[in-house]
All heavy atoms as TSV, in Angstrom:
chain	resi	resn	atom	element	x	y	z
A	1	MET	N	N	-23.783	-5.777	-16.490
A	1	MET	CA	C	-23.218	-5.407	-17.761
A	1	MET	C	C	-22.583	-4.019	-17.638
A	1	MET	O	O	-23.183	-3.099	-17.125
A	1	MET	CB	C	-24.324	-5.406	-18.813
A	1	MET	CG	C	-23.817	-5.280	-20.218
A	1	MET	SD	S	-25.219	-5.365	-21.351
A	1	MET	CE	C	-24.821	-6.866	-22.168
A	2	ASP	N	N	-21.347	-3.872	-18.107
A	2	ASP	CA	C	-20.646	-2.598	-18.025
A	2	ASP	C	C	-21.208	-1.604	-19.022
A	2	ASP	O	O	-21.496	-1.933	-20.157
A	2	ASP	CB	C	-19.149	-2.770	-18.335
A	2	ASP	CG	C	-18.396	-3.372	-17.172
A	2	ASP	OD1	O	-18.930	-3.314	-16.049
A	2	ASP	OD2	O	-17.290	-3.890	-17.382
A	3	ASN	N	N	-21.333	-0.386	-18.569
A	3	ASN	CA	C	-21.731	0.707	-19.427
A	3	ASN	C	C	-20.456	1.462	-19.804
A	3	ASN	O	O	-19.782	1.991	-18.930
A	3	ASN	CB	C	-22.693	1.628	-18.668
A	3	ASN	CG	C	-23.130	2.813	-19.486
A	3	ASN	OD1	O	-22.475	3.218	-20.434
A	3	ASN	ND2	N	-24.244	3.390	-19.082
A	4	PRO	N	N	-20.084	1.519	-21.100
A	4	PRO	CA	C	-18.845	2.184	-21.498
A	4	PRO	C	C	-18.744	3.616	-21.004
A	4	PRO	O	O	-17.676	4.077	-20.654
A	4	PRO	CB	C	-18.875	2.130	-23.029
A	4	PRO	CG	C	-19.769	0.986	-23.353
A	4	PRO	CD	C	-20.775	0.935	-22.239
A	5	GLY	N	N	-19.847	4.341	-20.929
A	5	GLY	CA	C	-19.834	5.703	-20.413
A	5	GLY	C	C	-19.411	5.751	-18.958
A	5	GLY	O	O	-18.656	6.606	-18.536
A	6	GLU	N	N	-19.899	4.787	-18.164
A	6	GLU	CA	C	-19.517	4.714	-16.762
A	6	GLU	C	C	-18.039	4.383	-16.630
A	6	GLU	O	O	-17.342	4.950	-15.812
A	6	GLU	CB	C	-20.343	3.658	-16.033
A	6	GLU	CG	C	-21.760	4.072	-15.764
A	6	GLU	CD	C	-22.535	2.997	-15.041
A	6	GLU	OE1	O	-21.904	2.156	-14.392
A	6	GLU	OE2	O	-23.766	2.994	-15.149
A	7	ARG	N	N	-17.563	3.454	-17.415
A	7	ARG	CA	C	-16.162	3.050	-17.340
A	7	ARG	C	C	-15.268	4.248	-17.650
A	7	ARG	O	O	-14.303	4.512	-16.968
A	7	ARG	CB	C	-15.874	1.897	-18.293
A	7	ARG	CG	C	-14.474	1.340	-18.098
A	7	ARG	CD	C	-14.162	0.127	-18.954
A	7	ARG	NE	N	-15.234	-0.819	-19.066
A	7	ARG	CZ	C	-15.795	-1.180	-20.220
A	7	ARG	NH1	N	-15.382	-0.669	-21.357
A	7	ARG	NH2	N	-16.762	-2.067	-20.246
A	8	ARG	N	N	-15.608	4.997	-18.674
A	8	ARG	CA	C	-14.801	6.152	-19.066
A	8	ARG	C	C	-14.789	7.168	-17.922
A	8	ARG	O	O	-13.776	7.745	-17.602
A	8	ARG	CB	C	-15.355	6.769	-20.341
A	8	ARG	CG	C	-14.491	7.850	-20.911
A	8	ARG	CD	C	-14.880	8.291	-22.311
A	8	ARG	NE	N	-16.297	8.377	-22.572
A	8	ARG	CZ	C	-16.983	7.518	-23.345
A	8	ARG	NH1	N	-16.381	6.512	-23.930
A	8	ARG	NH2	N	-18.276	7.666	-23.539
A	9	SER	N	N	-15.915	7.383	-17.270
A	9	SER	CA	C	-16.006	8.322	-16.164
A	9	SER	C	C	-15.095	7.898	-15.020
A	9	SER	O	O	-14.395	8.716	-14.444
A	9	SER	CB	C	-17.449	8.408	-15.685
A	9	SER	OG	O	-17.524	9.139	-14.497
A	10	VAL	N	N	-15.091	6.627	-14.690
A	10	VAL	CA	C	-14.237	6.125	-13.616
A	10	VAL	C	C	-12.773	6.330	-13.980
A	10	VAL	O	O	-11.974	6.791	-13.170
A	10	VAL	CB	C	-14.544	4.643	-13.317
A	10	VAL	CG1	C	-13.515	4.054	-12.383
A	10	VAL	CG2	C	-15.936	4.495	-12.737
A	11	GLU	N	N	-12.398	6.002	-15.229
A	11	GLU	CA	C	-11.017	6.183	-15.650
A	11	GLU	C	C	-10.618	7.647	-15.554
A	11	GLU	O	O	-9.526	7.972	-15.112
A	11	GLU	CB	C	-10.816	5.658	-17.068
A	11	GLU	CG	C	-10.886	4.152	-17.151
A	11	GLU	CD	C	-10.937	3.637	-18.572
A	11	GLU	OE1	O	-10.885	4.440	-19.520
A	11	GLU	OE2	O	-11.036	2.414	-18.725
A	12	GLU	N	N	-11.497	8.548	-15.955
A	12	GLU	CA	C	-11.198	9.971	-15.863
A	12	GLU	C	C	-11.018	10.385	-14.409
A	12	GLU	O	O	-10.148	11.197	-14.095
A	12	GLU	CB	C	-12.302	10.780	-16.527
A	12	GLU	CG	C	-12.308	10.657	-18.037
A	12	GLU	CD	C	-13.530	11.282	-18.686
A	12	GLU	OE1	O	-14.349	11.888	-17.970
A	12	GLU	OE2	O	-13.659	11.153	-19.909
A	13	ASP	N	N	-11.809	9.824	-13.510
A	13	ASP	CA	C	-11.658	10.116	-12.086
A	13	ASP	C	C	-10.282	9.685	-11.598
A	13	ASP	O	O	-9.631	10.394	-10.840
A	13	ASP	CB	C	-12.737	9.422	-11.258
A	13	ASP	CG	C	-14.104	10.042	-11.439
A	13	ASP	OD1	O	-14.187	11.176	-11.955
A	13	ASP	OD2	O	-15.083	9.385	-11.063
A	14	PHE	N	N	-9.829	8.502	-12.013
A	14	PHE	CA	C	-8.508	8.032	-11.600
A	14	PHE	C	C	-7.415	8.948	-12.125
A	14	PHE	O	O	-6.453	9.241	-11.427
A	14	PHE	CB	C	-8.243	6.601	-12.072
A	14	PHE	CG	C	-8.873	5.553	-11.205
A	14	PHE	CD1	C	-9.526	4.482	-11.773
A	14	PHE	CD2	C	-8.816	5.631	-9.826
A	14	PHE	CE1	C	-10.115	3.506	-10.984
A	14	PHE	CE2	C	-9.401	4.667	-9.022
A	14	PHE	CZ	C	-10.049	3.606	-9.605
A	15	LEU	N	N	-7.562	9.434	-13.351
A	15	LEU	CA	C	-6.537	10.296	-13.928
A	15	LEU	C	C	-6.486	11.652	-13.226
A	15	LEU	O	O	-5.477	12.341	-13.280
A	15	LEU	CB	C	-6.768	10.471	-15.423
A	15	LEU	CG	C	-6.592	9.191	-16.239
A	15	LEU	CD1	C	-6.868	9.476	-17.713
A	15	LEU	CD2	C	-5.209	8.601	-16.051
A	16	ALA	N	N	-7.554	12.030	-12.565
A	16	ALA	CA	C	-7.574	13.292	-11.839
A	16	ALA	C	C	-6.931	13.156	-10.456
A	16	ALA	O	O	-6.812	14.138	-9.735
A	16	ALA	CB	C	-9.007	13.795	-11.701
A	17	LEU	N	N	-6.496	11.957	-10.101
A	17	LEU	CA	C	-5.880	11.744	-8.796
A	17	LEU	C	C	-4.561	12.478	-8.705
A	17	LEU	O	O	-3.861	12.675	-9.685
A	17	LEU	CB	C	-5.643	10.251	-8.553
A	17	LEU	CG	C	-6.890	9.397	-8.421
A	17	LEU	CD1	C	-6.513	7.925	-8.324
A	17	LEU	CD2	C	-7.697	9.801	-7.212
A	18	LEU	N	N	-4.221	12.828	-7.494
A	18	LEU	CA	C	-2.972	13.521	-7.233
A	18	LEU	C	C	-2.103	12.688	-6.307
A	18	LEU	O	O	-2.601	11.910	-5.502
A	18	LEU	CB	C	-3.245	14.876	-6.577
A	18	LEU	CG	C	-4.093	15.862	-7.370
A	18	LEU	CD1	C	-4.357	17.095	-6.523
A	18	LEU	CD2	C	-3.409	16.236	-8.658
A	19	CYS	N	N	-0.799	12.898	-6.414
A	19	CYS	CA	C	0.139	12.229	-5.526
A	19	CYS	C	C	-0.182	12.628	-4.086
A	19	CYS	O	O	-0.299	13.818	-3.786
A	19	CYS	CB	C	1.561	12.649	-5.892
A	19	CYS	SG	S	2.802	12.077	-4.715
A	20	PRO	N	N	-0.323	11.660	-3.188
A	20	PRO	CA	C	-0.663	11.987	-1.801
A	20	PRO	C	C	0.478	12.702	-1.076
A	20	PRO	O	O	0.252	13.354	-0.071
A	20	PRO	CB	C	-0.958	10.626	-1.172
A	20	PRO	CG	C	-0.230	9.650	-2.011
A	20	PRO	CD	C	-0.217	10.220	-3.397
A	21	GLN	N	N	1.693	12.605	-1.585
A	21	GLN	CA	C	2.843	13.231	-0.921
A	21	GLN	C	C	3.077	14.665	-1.394
A	21	GLN	O	O	3.362	15.537	-0.591
A	21	GLN	CB	C	4.096	12.408	-1.179
A	21	GLN	CG	C	4.017	11.016	-0.599
A	21	GLN	CD	C	5.217	10.164	-0.973
A	21	GLN	OE1	O	6.131	10.594	-1.658
A	21	GLN	NE2	N	5.219	8.938	-0.510
A	22	THR	N	N	2.975	14.907	-2.710
A	22	THR	CA	C	3.333	16.217	-3.255
A	22	THR	C	C	2.180	16.934	-3.942
A	22	THR	O	O	2.339	18.073	-4.344
A	22	THR	CB	C	4.472	16.075	-4.288
A	22	THR	OG1	O	3.974	15.327	-5.404
A	22	THR	CG2	C	5.697	15.398	-3.688
A	23	ARG	N	N	1.066	16.270	-4.140
A	23	ARG	CA	C	-0.116	16.798	-4.835
A	23	ARG	C	C	0.142	17.041	-6.325
A	23	ARG	O	O	-0.591	17.767	-6.978
A	23	ARG	CB	C	-0.629	18.081	-4.181
A	23	ARG	CG	C	-1.008	17.915	-2.733
A	23	ARG	CD	C	-2.241	17.051	-2.624
A	23	ARG	NE	N	-2.668	17.002	-1.234
A	23	ARG	CZ	C	-2.976	15.897	-0.595
A	23	ARG	NH1	N	-2.936	14.757	-1.207
A	23	ARG	NH2	N	-3.355	15.923	0.649
A	24	GLN	N	N	1.187	16.422	-6.875
A	24	GLN	CA	C	1.423	16.502	-8.312
A	24	GLN	C	C	0.436	15.579	-9.027
A	24	GLN	O	O	-0.022	14.594	-8.465
A	24	GLN	CB	C	2.846	16.058	-8.650
A	24	GLN	CG	C	3.917	16.991	-8.161
A	24	GLN	CD	C	5.283	16.490	-8.539
A	24	GLN	OE1	O	5.542	16.211	-9.703
A	24	GLN	NE2	N	6.165	16.368	-7.550
A	25	ALA	N	N	0.175	15.902	-10.272
A	25	ALA	CA	C	-0.711	15.067	-11.089
A	25	ALA	C	C	-0.078	13.699	-11.331
A	25	ALA	O	O	1.146	13.556	-11.327
A	25	ALA	CB	C	-0.984	15.755	-12.420
A	26	LEU	N	N	-0.928	12.704	-11.526
A	26	LEU	CA	C	-0.489	11.351	-11.861
A	26	LEU	C	C	-0.984	11.008	-13.255
A	26	LEU	O	O	-2.032	11.474	-13.682
A	26	LEU	CB	C	-1.048	10.338	-10.853
A	26	LEU	CG	C	-0.619	10.536	-9.401
A	26	LEU	CD1	C	-1.391	9.566	-8.506
A	26	LEU	CD2	C	0.874	10.340	-9.237
A	27	ARG	N	N	-0.222	10.163	-13.946
A	27	ARG	CA	C	-0.612	9.695	-15.276
A	27	ARG	C	C	-0.331	8.198	-15.345
A	27	ARG	O	O	0.501	7.681	-14.609
A	27	ARG	CB	C	0.158	10.434	-16.367
A	27	ARG	CG	C	1.656	10.166	-16.296
A	27	ARG	CD	C	2.376	10.552	-17.569
A	27	ARG	NE	N	3.805	10.381	-17.427
A	27	ARG	CZ	C	4.466	9.235	-17.573
A	27	ARG	NH1	N	3.811	8.115	-17.833
A	27	ARG	NH2	N	5.772	9.175	-17.452
A	28	PRO	N	N	-1.021	7.506	-16.246
A	28	PRO	CA	C	-0.740	6.074	-16.397
A	28	PRO	C	C	0.677	5.871	-16.934
A	28	PRO	O	O	1.148	6.647	-17.777
A	28	PRO	CB	C	-1.762	5.604	-17.433
A	28	PRO	CG	C	-2.780	6.680	-17.520
A	28	PRO	CD	C	-2.117	7.951	-17.106
A	29	ALA	N	N	1.348	4.860	-16.451
A	29	ALA	CA	C	2.675	4.508	-16.960
A	29	ALA	C	C	2.546	3.999	-18.386
A	29	ALA	O	O	1.556	3.359	-18.745
A	29	ALA	CB	C	3.311	3.446	-16.074
A	30	THR	N	N	3.553	4.283	-19.187
A	30	THR	CA	C	3.576	3.775	-20.562
A	30	THR	C	C	3.970	2.303	-20.547
A	30	THR	O	O	4.519	1.796	-19.552
A	30	THR	CB	C	4.598	4.552	-21.417
A	30	THR	OG1	O	5.909	4.295	-20.903
A	30	THR	CG2	C	4.305	6.044	-21.421
A	31	ALA	N	N	3.736	1.623	-21.653
A	31	ALA	CA	C	4.126	0.209	-21.761
A	31	ALA	C	C	5.628	0.067	-21.555
A	31	ALA	O	O	6.086	-0.878	-20.896
A	31	ALA	CB	C	3.703	-0.349	-23.120
A	32	ARG	N	N	6.381	0.991	-22.088
A	32	ARG	CA	C	7.848	0.939	-21.937
A	32	ARG	C	C	8.262	1.085	-20.471
A	32	ARG	O	O	9.131	0.369	-19.985
A	32	ARG	CB	C	8.476	2.048	-22.778
A	32	ARG	CG	C	9.972	2.060	-22.735
A	32	ARG	CD	C	10.519	3.135	-23.635
A	32	ARG	NE	N	11.968	3.167	-23.543
A	32	ARG	CZ	C	12.719	3.963	-24.225
A	32	ARG	NH1	N	12.185	4.809	-25.096
A	32	ARG	NH2	N	14.015	3.956	-24.085
A	33	GLU	N	N	7.632	2.034	-19.770
A	33	GLU	CA	C	7.940	2.216	-18.348
A	33	GLU	C	C	7.582	0.970	-17.551
A	33	GLU	O	O	8.362	0.524	-16.692
A	33	GLU	CB	C	7.191	3.428	-17.801
A	33	GLU	CG	C	7.717	4.743	-18.315
A	33	GLU	CD	C	6.820	5.916	-17.997
A	33	GLU	OE1	O	5.577	5.724	-17.843
A	33	GLU	OE2	O	7.340	7.037	-17.913
A	34	LEU	N	N	6.423	0.399	-17.816
A	34	LEU	CA	C	6.002	-0.806	-17.091
A	34	LEU	C	C	6.991	-1.940	-17.295
A	34	LEU	O	O	7.337	-2.656	-16.356
A	34	LEU	CB	C	4.593	-1.220	-17.523
A	34	LEU	CG	C	3.482	-0.243	-17.137
A	34	LEU	CD1	C	2.172	-0.669	-17.768
A	34	LEU	CD2	C	3.364	-0.123	-15.624
A	35	THR	N	N	7.460	-2.102	-18.519
A	35	THR	CA	C	8.447	-3.146	-18.809
A	35	THR	C	C	9.744	-2.857	-18.068
A	35	THR	O	O	10.317	-3.740	-17.418
A	35	THR	CB	C	8.712	-3.232	-20.329
A	35	THR	OG1	O	7.485	-3.565	-20.972
A	35	THR	CG2	C	9.760	-4.275	-20.653
A	36	GLU	N	N	10.196	-1.623	-18.134
A	36	GLU	CA	C	11.449	-1.220	-17.483
A	36	GLU	C	C	11.394	-1.435	-15.974
A	36	GLU	O	O	12.355	-1.884	-15.366
A	36	GLU	CB	C	11.716	0.255	-17.799
A	36	GLU	CG	C	12.975	0.814	-17.188
A	36	GLU	CD	C	13.155	2.292	-17.507
A	36	GLU	OE1	O	12.646	2.752	-18.550
A	36	GLU	OE2	O	13.799	2.989	-16.697
A	37	TRP	N	N	10.257	-1.094	-15.364
A	37	TRP	CA	C	10.116	-1.188	-13.914
A	37	TRP	C	C	9.547	-2.528	-13.460
A	37	TRP	O	O	9.359	-2.757	-12.270
A	37	TRP	CB	C	9.235	-0.069	-13.398
A	37	TRP	CG	C	9.718	1.292	-13.794
A	37	TRP	CD1	C	11.009	1.694	-13.966
A	37	TRP	CD2	C	8.916	2.424	-14.081
A	37	TRP	NE1	N	11.057	3.005	-14.331
A	37	TRP	CE2	C	9.783	3.480	-14.416
A	37	TRP	CE3	C	7.548	2.650	-14.087
A	37	TRP	CZ2	C	9.322	4.755	-14.743
A	37	TRP	CZ3	C	7.091	3.911	-14.420
A	37	TRP	CH2	C	7.971	4.948	-14.733
A	38	GLN	N	N	9.240	-3.399	-14.395
A	38	GLN	CA	C	8.691	-4.725	-14.126
A	38	GLN	C	C	7.412	-4.647	-13.288
A	38	GLN	O	O	7.258	-5.316	-12.277
A	38	GLN	CB	C	9.735	-5.620	-13.464
A	38	GLN	CG	C	10.953	-5.820	-14.338
A	38	GLN	CD	C	12.013	-6.678	-13.684
A	38	GLN	OE1	O	11.908	-7.075	-12.540
A	38	GLN	NE2	N	13.044	-6.970	-14.442
A	39	LEU	N	N	6.495	-3.785	-13.752
A	39	LEU	CA	C	5.194	-3.635	-13.117
A	39	LEU	C	C	4.105	-3.960	-14.120
A	39	LEU	O	O	4.301	-3.815	-15.329
A	39	LEU	CB	C	4.999	-2.192	-12.630
A	39	LEU	CG	C	5.926	-1.707	-11.529
A	39	LEU	CD1	C	5.764	-0.207	-11.325
A	39	LEU	CD2	C	5.633	-2.447	-10.238
A	40	GLU	N	N	2.961	-4.391	-13.630
A	40	GLU	CA	C	1.824	-4.669	-14.512
A	40	GLU	C	C	1.039	-3.405	-14.831
A	40	GLU	O	O	0.544	-3.235	-15.932
A	40	GLU	CB	C	0.914	-5.720	-13.888
A	40	GLU	CG	C	1.548	-7.095	-13.876
A	40	GLU	CD	C	0.587	-8.156	-13.385
A	40	GLU	OE1	O	-0.637	-7.977	-13.562
A	40	GLU	OE2	O	1.064	-9.151	-12.837
A	41	ALA	N	N	0.913	-2.519	-13.851
A	41	ALA	CA	C	0.205	-1.255	-14.038
A	41	ALA	C	C	0.683	-0.293	-12.961
A	41	ALA	O	O	1.011	-0.704	-11.842
A	41	ALA	CB	C	-1.304	-1.458	-13.936
A	42	ALA	N	N	0.713	0.994	-13.297
A	42	ALA	CA	C	1.166	1.999	-12.339
A	42	ALA	C	C	0.719	3.380	-12.773
A	42	ALA	O	O	0.418	3.610	-13.941
A	42	ALA	CB	C	2.682	1.961	-12.207
A	43	LEU	N	N	0.678	4.277	-11.800
A	43	LEU	CA	C	0.466	5.692	-12.055
A	43	LEU	C	C	1.775	6.393	-11.720
A	43	LEU	O	O	2.378	6.135	-10.674
A	43	LEU	CB	C	-0.670	6.243	-11.193
A	43	LEU	CG	C	-2.048	5.674	-11.481
A	43	LEU	CD1	C	-3.067	6.251	-10.497
A	43	LEU	CD2	C	-2.477	5.960	-12.909
A	44	VAL	N	N	2.210	7.269	-12.608
A	44	VAL	CA	C	3.496	7.936	-12.470
A	44	VAL	C	C	3.271	9.392	-12.089
A	44	VAL	O	O	2.425	10.067	-12.675
A	44	VAL	CB	C	4.297	7.868	-13.797
A	44	VAL	CG1	C	5.646	8.532	-13.654
A	44	VAL	CG2	C	4.449	6.423	-14.242
A	45	ARG	N	N	4.044	9.854	-11.124
A	45	ARG	CA	C	3.963	11.242	-10.696
A	45	ARG	C	C	4.504	12.161	-11.785
A	45	ARG	O	O	5.375	11.778	-12.557
A	45	ARG	CB	C	4.755	11.425	-9.397
A	45	ARG	CG	C	4.422	12.684	-8.650
A	45	ARG	CD	C	4.974	12.666	-7.263
A	45	ARG	NE	N	6.436	12.803	-7.288
A	45	ARG	CZ	C	7.203	12.664	-6.217
A	45	ARG	NH1	N	6.663	12.355	-5.051
A	45	ARG	NH2	N	8.504	12.802	-6.314
A	46	GLU	N	N	3.979	13.357	-11.855
A	46	GLU	CA	C	4.322	14.330	-12.886
A	46	GLU	C	C	5.832	14.520	-13.055
A	46	GLU	O	O	6.322	14.647	-14.172
A	46	GLU	CB	C	3.659	15.662	-12.531
A	46	GLU	CG	C	3.684	16.709	-13.588
A	46	GLU	CD	C	2.827	17.889	-13.165
A	46	GLU	OE1	O	2.987	18.393	-12.032
A	46	GLU	OE2	O	1.991	18.285	-13.981
A	47	ASP	N	N	6.590	14.512	-11.964
A	47	ASP	CA	C	8.041	14.708	-12.056
A	47	ASP	C	C	8.794	13.422	-12.423
A	47	ASP	O	O	10.010	13.426	-12.538
A	47	ASP	CB	C	8.604	15.303	-10.778
A	47	ASP	CG	C	8.475	14.391	-9.562
A	47	ASP	OD1	O	8.052	13.219	-9.703
A	47	ASP	OD2	O	8.791	14.859	-8.449
A	48	ARG	N	N	8.066	12.337	-12.594
A	48	ARG	CA	C	8.600	11.022	-12.997
A	48	ARG	C	C	9.618	10.453	-12.015
A	48	ARG	O	O	10.505	9.700	-12.371
A	48	ARG	CB	C	9.186	11.088	-14.412
A	48	ARG	CG	C	9.264	9.726	-15.087
A	48	ARG	CD	C	9.789	9.821	-16.506
A	48	ARG	NE	N	9.888	8.510	-17.101
A	48	ARG	CZ	C	10.953	7.720	-17.006
A	48	ARG	NH1	N	12.012	8.084	-16.349
A	48	ARG	NH2	N	10.945	6.542	-17.584
A	49	ARG	N	N	9.502	10.812	-10.762
A	49	ARG	CA	C	10.417	10.290	-9.747
A	49	ARG	C	C	9.798	9.150	-8.945
A	49	ARG	O	O	10.510	8.389	-8.315
A	49	ARG	CB	C	10.847	11.410	-8.817
A	49	ARG	CG	C	11.574	12.525	-9.578
A	49	ARG	CD	C	11.951	13.628	-8.681
A	49	ARG	NE	N	13.289	13.329	-8.182
A	49	ARG	CZ	C	13.920	14.061	-7.300
A	49	ARG	NH1	N	13.331	15.123	-6.795
A	49	ARG	NH2	N	15.124	13.737	-6.893
A	50	VAL	N	N	8.471	9.053	-8.974
A	50	VAL	CA	C	7.755	8.066	-8.166
A	50	VAL	C	C	6.622	7.465	-8.998
A	50	VAL	O	O	5.987	8.156	-9.784
A	50	VAL	CB	C	7.169	8.731	-6.894
A	50	VAL	CG1	C	6.225	7.805	-6.155
A	50	VAL	CG2	C	8.279	9.195	-5.978
A	51	ALA	N	N	6.398	6.163	-8.792
A	51	ALA	CA	C	5.251	5.490	-9.395
A	51	ALA	C	C	4.466	4.806	-8.280
A	51	ALA	O	O	5.043	4.349	-7.289
A	51	ALA	CB	C	5.704	4.457	-10.422
A	52	TYR	N	N	3.173	4.768	-8.465
A	52	TYR	CA	C	2.289	4.062	-7.531
A	52	TYR	C	C	1.725	2.853	-8.258
A	52	TYR	O	O	1.174	2.987	-9.348
A	52	TYR	CB	C	1.151	4.972	-7.056
A	52	TYR	CG	C	1.641	6.094	-6.184
A	52	TYR	CD1	C	1.985	7.322	-6.726
A	52	TYR	CD2	C	1.800	5.916	-4.813
A	52	TYR	CE1	C	2.456	8.354	-5.939
A	52	TYR	CE2	C	2.270	6.940	-4.012
A	52	TYR	CZ	C	2.596	8.150	-4.582
A	52	TYR	OH	O	3.072	9.169	-3.787
A	53	PRO	N	N	1.856	1.675	-7.676
A	53	PRO	CA	C	1.337	0.479	-8.348
A	53	PRO	C	C	-0.189	0.497	-8.417
A	53	PRO	O	O	-0.849	1.131	-7.592
A	53	PRO	CB	C	1.826	-0.666	-7.455
A	53	PRO	CG	C	2.026	-0.050	-6.116
A	53	PRO	CD	C	2.414	1.377	-6.360
A	54	VAL	N	N	-0.698	-0.175	-9.416
A	54	VAL	CA	C	-2.139	-0.381	-9.555
A	54	VAL	C	C	-2.344	-1.885	-9.427
A	54	VAL	O	O	-1.807	-2.663	-10.208
A	54	VAL	CB	C	-2.663	0.133	-10.908
A	54	VAL	CG1	C	-4.146	-0.180	-11.064
A	54	VAL	CG2	C	-2.403	1.628	-11.044
A	55	ARG	N	N	-3.078	-2.297	-8.412
A	55	ARG	CA	C	-3.300	-3.728	-8.145
A	55	ARG	C	C	-4.787	-4.032	-8.259
A	55	ARG	O	O	-5.597	-3.403	-7.594
A	55	ARG	CB	C	-2.786	-4.087	-6.757
A	55	ARG	CG	C	-1.288	-3.867	-6.629
A	55	ARG	CD	C	-0.745	-4.370	-5.311
A	55	ARG	NE	N	0.671	-4.080	-5.237
A	55	ARG	CZ	C	1.246	-3.377	-4.269
A	55	ARG	NH1	N	0.523	-2.911	-3.266
A	55	ARG	NH2	N	2.547	-3.148	-4.281
A	56	GLY	N	N	-5.100	-4.977	-9.116
A	56	GLY	CA	C	-6.501	-5.343	-9.318
A	56	GLY	C	C	-7.327	-4.178	-9.828
A	56	GLY	O	O	-8.500	-4.074	-9.507
A	57	GLY	N	N	-6.690	-3.271	-10.571
A	57	GLY	CA	C	-7.388	-2.124	-11.119
A	57	GLY	C	C	-7.532	-0.957	-10.159
A	57	GLY	O	O	-8.115	0.055	-10.497
A	58	ILE	N	N	-6.968	-1.095	-8.953
A	58	ILE	CA	C	-7.101	-0.046	-7.941
A	58	ILE	C	C	-5.731	0.560	-7.646
A	58	ILE	O	O	-4.810	-0.159	-7.246
A	58	ILE	CB	C	-7.712	-0.609	-6.646
A	58	ILE	CG1	C	-9.090	-1.189	-6.949
A	58	ILE	CG2	C	-7.767	0.461	-5.557
A	58	ILE	CD1	C	-9.702	-1.955	-5.813
A	59	PRO	N	N	-5.559	1.876	-7.842
A	59	PRO	CA	C	-4.283	2.509	-7.523
A	59	PRO	C	C	-4.006	2.448	-6.019
A	59	PRO	O	O	-4.901	2.705	-5.212
A	59	PRO	CB	C	-4.468	3.958	-7.963
A	59	PRO	CG	C	-5.672	3.970	-8.836
A	59	PRO	CD	C	-6.514	2.815	-8.408
A	60	VAL	N	N	-2.788	2.091	-5.669
A	60	VAL	CA	C	-2.378	2.045	-4.267
A	60	VAL	C	C	-1.639	3.349	-3.978
A	60	VAL	O	O	-0.435	3.463	-4.202
A	60	VAL	CB	C	-1.493	0.816	-3.974
A	60	VAL	CG1	C	-1.148	0.752	-2.495
A	60	VAL	CG2	C	-2.188	-0.462	-4.423
A	61	LEU	N	N	-2.379	4.348	-3.516
A	61	LEU	CA	C	-1.821	5.686	-3.312
A	61	LEU	C	C	-1.427	5.909	-1.865
A	61	LEU	O	O	-1.875	6.830	-1.198
A	61	LEU	CB	C	-2.828	6.746	-3.782
A	61	LEU	CG	C	-3.213	6.680	-5.254
A	61	LEU	CD1	C	-4.263	7.725	-5.563
A	61	LEU	CD2	C	-1.991	6.864	-6.120
A	62	LEU	N	N	-0.543	5.047	-1.403
A	62	LEU	CA	C	-0.006	5.148	-0.051
A	62	LEU	C	C	1.469	5.475	-0.157
A	62	LEU	O	O	2.183	4.926	-1.014
A	62	LEU	CB	C	-0.179	3.833	0.705
A	62	LEU	CG	C	-1.614	3.326	0.857
A	62	LEU	CD1	C	-1.624	1.920	1.433
A	62	LEU	CD2	C	-2.393	4.280	1.741
A	63	ALA	N	N	1.965	6.351	0.714
A	63	ALA	CA	C	3.376	6.735	0.672
A	63	ALA	C	C	4.279	5.515	0.739
A	63	ALA	O	O	5.277	5.430	0.020
A	63	ALA	CB	C	3.682	7.699	1.816
A	64	GLU	N	N	3.915	4.540	1.558
A	64	GLU	CA	C	4.768	3.346	1.704
A	64	GLU	C	C	4.729	2.428	0.476
A	64	GLU	O	O	5.588	1.582	0.306
A	64	GLU	CB	C	4.437	2.559	2.974
A	64	GLU	CG	C	3.001	2.142	3.111
A	64	GLU	CD	C	2.107	3.159	3.796
A	64	GLU	OE1	O	2.515	4.310	4.023
A	64	GLU	OE2	O	0.974	2.770	4.114
A	65	ALA	N	N	3.752	2.618	-0.410
A	65	ALA	CA	C	3.674	1.807	-1.625
A	65	ALA	C	C	4.390	2.477	-2.799
A	65	ALA	O	O	4.597	1.846	-3.830
A	65	ALA	CB	C	2.207	1.585	-1.997
A	66	ALA	N	N	4.784	3.747	-2.640
A	66	ALA	CA	C	5.439	4.480	-3.718
A	66	ALA	C	C	6.752	3.802	-4.104
A	66	ALA	O	O	7.509	3.353	-3.246
A	66	ALA	CB	C	5.706	5.924	-3.283
A	67	ILE	N	N	6.988	3.744	-5.398
A	67	ILE	CA	C	8.209	3.133	-5.924
A	67	ILE	C	C	9.075	4.258	-6.481
A	67	ILE	O	O	8.653	4.976	-7.394
A	67	ILE	CB	C	7.861	2.125	-7.040
A	67	ILE	CG1	C	6.936	1.036	-6.492
A	67	ILE	CG2	C	9.122	1.551	-7.661
A	67	ILE	CD1	C	6.236	0.233	-7.561
A	68	GLN	N	N	10.266	4.423	-5.910
A	68	GLN	CA	C	11.199	5.446	-6.395
A	68	GLN	C	C	11.748	4.974	-7.742
A	68	GLN	O	O	12.295	3.885	-7.840
A	68	GLN	CB	C	12.354	5.635	-5.411
A	68	GLN	CG	C	11.909	6.080	-4.032
A	68	GLN	CD	C	11.245	7.449	-4.043
A	68	GLN	OE1	O	11.695	8.370	-4.707
A	68	GLN	NE2	N	10.165	7.577	-3.300
A	69	ILE	N	N	11.601	5.796	-8.775
A	69	ILE	CA	C	12.026	5.356	-10.104
A	69	ILE	C	C	13.142	6.201	-10.684
A	69	ILE	O	O	13.737	5.817	-11.679
A	69	ILE	CB	C	10.825	5.301	-11.074
A	69	ILE	CG1	C	10.070	6.606	-11.108
A	69	ILE	CG2	C	9.915	4.162	-10.715
A	69	ILE	CD1	C	8.934	6.645	-12.078
A	70	GLU	N	N	13.435	7.351	-10.123
A	70	GLU	CA	C	14.569	8.155	-10.575
A	70	GLU	C	C	15.173	8.872	-9.431
A	70	GLU	O	O	14.600	9.150	-8.461
A	70	GLU	CB	C	14.146	9.140	-11.663
A	70	GLU	CG	C	13.867	8.434	-12.942
A	70	GLU	CD	C	13.831	9.389	-14.137
A	70	GLU	OE1	O	14.126	10.570	-13.998
A	70	GLU	OE2	O	13.486	8.904	-15.200
């Protein structure tokens, strides 16, 4: 059984992740961005030039998985 406190902690940990290439902060993509980029879930770099896909709830923070968006 999921504990909501644990889930929130994990989500906060993911939001504290940094771009592996530039060390910029990452944030969840908005619904509009996901629709525009045709992704189900992603983390967007602070400068909004790169997004990292989230697959099965796990961010793929590999340089080769980065999607150039601007």
